[in-house]
N, C-alpha and C positions, 0 to 999 in steps of 0.2 A: 250298433243299434238301429233299429229300423224308425223311420217317422212314426209318429202317433196318429191313428187314423181315427175317423169319427166314431167308431166301432169299439174304442178303447174306454174303458172304464176310467183311467186315469184322466182323459181328456174330459169328461162328463163331470167327474168331482170336481177337478180344477176350476172349471167353469161355473160350479154351483157354489165356490168359495172354500172349497177343503183343501187343507195341505196333504199332500200324499208322499207317503214313503213307499218306495216298491222294493220287492224283493224278487228274484230270479225264480225261485220255486218254492213251492209248498215244504219240502225238505229243508229249506235255509232257515224256516221260521223255527225260533227257539224261544223256550219261556225267558231266558235271560235277556234275548234281543228285544223283547216285548215289554218286559216290566221296566218301568224307568223312562219310558220313550215317549210317555202322555200319549198314547195312543187312544183315541174314541172308539175305534171301530177297525174290522180287517174285511176287507173286499177281496174275494178271489175270483180270476178268471180261471174258469174250468177248461177254457182251451176247447179243441175239437173232440176230445175224449172226457166228458163230463163224468161218467162214472167211473174211470181211472182215478181222476183228479179228486173226488168225493172220497173214493176209499184211501186216497193218501191223506185226506183231511180227517177222516174219521179219528185217527188215533191222536191227533193234537187235540181234537174237541174232548176225547174222553180223559186225557192226560191232563188236562186243563192248562194246556200251552198257551191257549188263546185267551186266558185269563179272565175269563167270562166276558169278554169284549162281544158286542153284536157282530156279527160274522153273516155277512151276505156274499153270495155268490151269483156270479153272471156265466152265463152258458147258453148254448145254442137253443133257439125256439122250439124245436120241436123234439127236445129230450124229455119227453114226458116222465120216464123213468128216473131222469136224475133230479126233475122237479119234485117228485115224490119223495126221493131219499133226503134230497134238504129238508124237507119239511118234518121229516122222521128224526132227522138229525138235529131238529129245533135251531135251525138257522136262522137269521133275522129274515131272510128272503132268498127266491131265486127271482133272478131278473134275466129275461130273455133278451140276447144281445140287442134285438130290433127296438125293445123298449127300452135303453138305457135313460135316454135323453128325459122321458117322463116319469120313469120308476125308480131308478136308482138312488138320486139324491132323497126322494120321498121314503124310501124304505129307511135309509140312514137315519133322517129326521125323525120318524116315527118310532125306532127302537132307540135311539139317543135321548128321547124325553122320557119313555119308561126307565131308563137306568136310575 
């Protein structure tokens, strides 16, 4: 495993005081894994191919596999189509990678207050 960089959502969440559970891929997220873990939210790093990652996330959302948890995604700054798709999927937010420090924790706090 590589070192966490300052562009890692994990780094920013831990610095903001969140406990982070990581999974290797969207495919490894399953309803049984999420239930009973006491998770408050899900953050998905869309990587370099946000459209592909969002397409993988969509069936999990529609099947209820994310248990109604606020789900935020992190992706490239210039991915306008991915940002629009995240809004269509009613995700908690799309955070451009360059704005992680300022926006990620805010998006989660705002959505957790709404629950």
